[in-house]
C-alpha positions in Angstrom: 0.9 7.9 11.3 4.4 6.6 10.3 6.3 9.2 12.3 5.7 11.9 14.9 5.2 15.4 13.4 7.2 16.8 16.3 11.0 17.1 16.7 12.6 14.7 19.1 15.0 17.5 20.3 13.9 21.0 19.3 17.6 22.1 19.5 18.8 19.5 17.0 16.9 20.0 13.7 19.6 18.1 11.8 18.5 14.9 13.6 15.1 15.2 11.9 16.6 14.7 8.4 15.0 11.7 6.7 12.4 10.7 4.1 8.9 12.2 4.4 6.2 9.7 5.6 4.7 9.4 2.1 7.9 8.8 0.2 7.6 5.8 -2.1 11.0 5.3 -3.6 9.6 3.4 -6.6 6.1 3.9 -8.1 4.8 2.2 -11.2 1.3 2.4 -12.7 0.4 0.8 -16.1 -3.0 0.5 -17.8 -4.2 -1.2 -21.0 -7.4 -1.3 -23.0 -8.3 -4.0 -25.4 -11.3 -4.0 -27.8 -12.5 -7.6 -28.0 -12.7 -8.7 -31.7 -16.3 -9.8 -31.5 -19.2 -8.1 -33.2 -20.3 -6.5 -36.5 -17.3 -5.4 -38.6 -14.9 -7.3 -36.3 -12.9 -10.5 -36.8 -15.6 -12.7 -35.2 -19.2 -12.2 -35.9 -18.7 -9.7 -38.8 -22.3 -10.3 -40.1 -24.2 -11.0 -36.8 -27.6 -9.4 -36.5 -28.1 -6.1 -34.6 -29.7 -7.8 -31.5 -26.8 -10.3 -31.1 -24.3 -7.5 -31.7 -25.9 -5.4 -29.0 -25.5 -8.2 -26.5 -22.1 -9.8 -27.4 -20.4 -7.2 -29.6 -18.4 -4.1 -28.8 -16.9 -5.3 -25.5 -13.6 -3.9 -24.1 -11.4 -5.2 -21.4 -9.0 -2.9 -19.5 -6.7 -3.3 -16.6 -4.6 -1.2 -14.2 -1.5 -2.4 -12.4 -0.3 -0.3 -9.5 3.0 -1.1 -7.7 5.0 0.9 -5.2 7.6 0.4 -2.5 6.7 0.7 1.2 6.6 4.0 3.1 9.2 4.9 5.7 8.6 4.2 9.3 10.2 5.9 12.3 10.6 3.6 15.4 9.3 5.5 18.4 9.8 5.0 22.1 8.7 6.5 25.4 10.4 9.9 26.2 13.5 9.1 28.3 15.1 12.5 27.9 13.2 14.2 30.7 12.4 17.1 28.4 8.8 16.2 27.6 9.7 15.3 24.0 6.6 14.6 21.9 8.7 13.0 19.1 10.8 10.5 21.1 12.5 7.8 19.1 14.1 4.5 19.9 17.9 3.7 20.2 19.2 1.9 17.1 21.5 -0.9 18.3 21.9 -2.6 14.9 20.9 -2.0 11.3 17.2 -2.4 10.4 16.5 -6.1 9.7 13.4 -6.2 7.4 12.0 -9.8 7.5 9.0 -9.2 5.2 6.1 -11.5 5.3 7.5 -13.8 8.1 4.8 -15.4 10.1 4.6 -14.4 13.8 3.5 -16.7 16.7 1.3 -13.7 17.8 -0.5 -13.8 14.4 0.2 -11.7 11.3 3.7 -11.0 10.0 6.8 -10.0 11.9 7.7 -7.4 9.3 11.0 -6.2 10.9 13.1 -7.5 13.7 12.6 -5.7 17.1 16.2 -6.8 18.1 17.6 -3.8 16.3 15.9 -1.3 18.6 15.7 -0.5 22.3 14.3 2.1 24.7 16.9 4.9 25.2 18.7 5.2 28.5 17.3 7.7 31.1 18.3 11.3 30.3 19.1 10.6 26.6 17.4 11.0 23.3 16.9 8.0 21.0 19.7 7.4 18.4 17.4 6.2 15.6 16.8 8.6 12.7 13.6 9.4 10.9 12.2 6.8 8.5 14.9 4.2 9.1 12.8 1.1 8.1 10.1 0.7 5.4 6.7 -0.9 5.6 5.1 -3.1 3.0 4.6 -1.8 -0.5 1.5 -2.0 -2.7 0.7 -4.3 -5.6 -2.9 -4.3 -6.9 -4.5 -5.2 -10.2 -7.8 -3.7 -11.4 -9.6 -5.3 -14.3 -12.6 -3.8 -16.1 -15.0 -5.0 -18.8 -17.2 -2.5 -20.6 -19.6 -2.6 -23.6 -20.0 0.5 -25.9 -23.5 1.2 -27.2 -26.3 3.4 -25.9 -26.0 1.4 -22.7 -22.7 1.1 -20.8 -22.5 -2.2 -18.8 -19.5 -2.2 -16.6 -17.9 -4.6 -14.2 -14.9 -3.5 -12.1 -12.7 -6.0 -10.3 -10.5 -4.1 -7.8 -7.7 -6.3 -6.5 -8.7 -9.0 -8.9 -6.2 -11.5 -7.5 -7.3 -10.8 -3.9 -3.6 -10.0 -3.0 -3.4 -8.7 0.6 -2.7 -5.0 0.8 -0.8 -4.8 4.1 -1.0 -1.9 6.5 2.0 -0.6 8.3 3.6 -2.7 11.1 3.7 -1.5 14.7 6.6 0.9 15.0 6.6 1.8 18.8 8.9 0.1 21.3 7.1 -2.7 23.0 6.2 -6.4 22.7 4.6 -5.9 19.3 7.4 -3.8 17.7 7.6 -4.7 14.0 4.4 -6.8 14.1 1.9 -6.4 11.2 -1.5 -7.7 11.9 -3.9 -5.9 9.6 -4.6 -5.3 5.9 -6.9 -3.3 3.7 -10.1 -4.6 2.2 -10.1 -7.8 0.0 -11.3 -8.1 -3.6 -14.0 -5.7 -4.6 -16.3 -6.4 -7.5 -18.7 -3.6 -8.8 -21.3 -3.7 -11.5 -22.9 -0.7 -13.1 -25.2 0.1 -15.9 -25.3 3.5 -17.6 -27.7 4.7 -20.2 -26.3 7.3 -22.7 -28.9 9.7 -24.1 
């Protein structure tokens, strides 16, 4: 989870003001469908026989492009307040420094610099707000090919370019703060055959 569902200080609700954990500032989705000009009555193969048309005619290609910015992360810390806070946050000692896909000697990416955060002093609450740094966004491309007759042959290519879909970096104070070492699944290819009757 990108942030704690609990208040850091139950007597200071204003300190909990920030973006919700599923806030994507920018979100773009586009799709397109193209009827390939091959087959009977089309630009190529206008007079091909029915058997050939059933095999190579009537194909479509379609694609979906999904892009969105990263979700907000709240940098957490151990409770130093002595109040038993279940939503303890770090102290912000500098503005967030998002490094992006910078390689880390520990493996993975050092998504943001841990130098901007520290454990709060004993008897205090952390000074960081909610959602002060953003994780990686999403950019995927789906590509589909279909054929329209009494059979529907379909091939779906999800994440066609095999672009890594990065998970959120570690956002808890410690030696791996800001470190991103995992991603979602790689390219996925699916084939299906449907008979329409």
